[in-house]
C-alpha angles and dihedrals in degrees: 000000000000090000094060118093132177111235125174104321101341152032122283140184120206105236119199121231109177105306094339128090119207127193107240119192111233137191112222131211132180123356134188093195093262102050129031130197116238107210098181143352099059125069121222110268095024111140115234143171102271096178136029091018087146086076090059090048090052091051090050089053091051091051091053095047119103131190117220122186 
């Protein structure tokens, strides 16, 4: 559950590829409040940020921010 973040209009998991994390859209299934079923969007065995993924989401938001004067 801690790995799931809301981004734009959906749910994402930050998958790890080497030293890079990428937001991967996921479709979720059942949840017991501690664990959640990922129906699609993440292949079995893919490494992902299981905790503190909110930090990655915040960094993603900063990268997309622009300052117009």
